[in-house]
C-alpha positions, 0 to 999 in steps of 0.5 A: 481506469482511464489511460494516463500519460507518462508522468515524465512526458506530462512534465516534459522532463527526462527520467533522471530529472532532479527536484529543481527541474521537476519544480521548474517544469511544474511551475510553468505548467501550473501557471499556464493551466491554473483554474483561477486563470482559465475559468470554465476551461475544462481542457485546462482544468484537466491539464492542471490536474494531470500536471499536479498528479505527475509532480506529486508522484515524481517529487516523492522518492517512494512514489517515484521509485514505485512508478519507475518500476511498475508504472501507473498500476504499481501506484494504484496497487500501493494505494495512490489513485491521484487527486479527487479534485482541486481542493485536494491539490491545493491542500496537498501542496499547501503554500507551494503556489504562493512560492511559485506565483506570488498569489494564493491558491484561490479566493479568500473563501478557499483559503478557509477551506480545510481538507479532512484528516486522513485515517489509517486502518490496519487490516490483518488477512489470512495467507489465502485471502492475500493471495487471491484477493477478497472483499471485506468490511471495516468498522471505522470511527471518524469525524463527519460533518454535523447534520444539524448545522451542516458544518457551519458550527452555528445553531440552525437559523443563526449565522456567523458574525464579522469579528469586531476585533479585526473587522473580518480581516483575521489579523490585528495590528499593534505599533511597536516603536517605528514598526507595525506588527500584524498578528492573528486575531485572538478573538476569531483565531484568524477566521474573520468571523465569530459564532455567537450561537454555537451548534449544540449538536456538535458544540460548535465544532462543525463535526460529530463522531460517527461509526461507519462500515466501509467496504474494502476490495482487496486485490489478489497478490497483496502482502504485508506492507501493502497500502490501499487508499480509499479516496474520500473515506477519511474525516470530513473537511471544514468549511466545505473542504474535501474529505481526507482519505482512508489508508488501509495497511495490510498485514498477512498472517503466516501459513502453516505450510506455505512461505512466500517469496515475492510471487513464488510460494515455497514449501517442503515435502518429505519423502522416503529414501526409497522414493528418492532412490527409485522415483515416484509420483506424489500429491503436493498441496498447492494454493489451488488444491493438490497437484501431482509431482513426479519425483526423479530417480536418484533425487537428493536431499534439498533438491528443488522442484518447480510447479509453474504458475502455481504461485501468487498473482503479481499486483502489476501484471496479474501473472502468477509466480511458481510453487517451489518444492524442497525435498526432504528425505526421511531416514527410516527408524525401528526397522524389522529384521527383514528390512535390516537384512535387505539394507545390509545386502544393499550395503554389500553390493554398494561396498563391492564398488568401493576401494578396499579401504572404504570397504573395511570402514563400511564393514566395521560400521555394519558390524557395530550396527548389528551388535 
């Protein structure tokens, strides 16, 4: 990942800048570095992309919140990786350049360009695959540029023709009293061209449905609600437009033993009251196999033990959380006579430490238990 400047620094605004301040600052930078005004200037192109990416993040409350908390890596973990190119920027911002500058975002040919549709895929992962990351393949059905006509919508060796109805303007005019009303041409749907010989392979749409396997790398630490963005893996664009993106939404299956709390994992372990009273060393399952845990003397029900670094990696830092073990104490059932006798002896010793009133209560309780 290339080093990225701080988005607030890029737009030269404070961290509490509102929408109007962000828009004003971006307008100034975009006007200065717009590719149509700096043809062939690579440095200006990079500054235009940089400013556009910063504005795209900071104008979106959800992206801005992630960035403020976790920085650039947090955005990548949520699926945002910036723009793939100029057409991606022009498509995402729609008519904002006309609002800013009073001119279109590009030439007439660019105005016909359409970015491909984004796709969504819901992927279910096991608890362990989400914790440690994995690589998998997903099977997609999507629209792809027709190989026969290469997206032109025309039969091979034929070409579009200028629309005779609007003379290629994409609009028609009609008079209504003192006014002239311009509307989208019904003959060419505003394209300025008609296709006399539509491609038979795609029926003149310029696209065909295909199935494709896409490799997906799942980073360690994803959770239900995490979203991955695969740039360019959406449907193909129209008239040379860029493809859309594929968004993979993560769903994590529950685990029979572990629960998750952010980067910590929580589990429960049952021990006997003897282990709780005298202390012991037990084996505890962790994400990395069994580890030993020392039970302190006099451990009480519900006590929490912590194994440092045995949790789930953070998407932002990679540092692992902890494993928290809650102790449950099992009360024995079906005691034999020897066990009962030992417990009664234990109870007598304990009762000798109690005031007389509590001794009588305890004695009555033991007598009822023996009858």
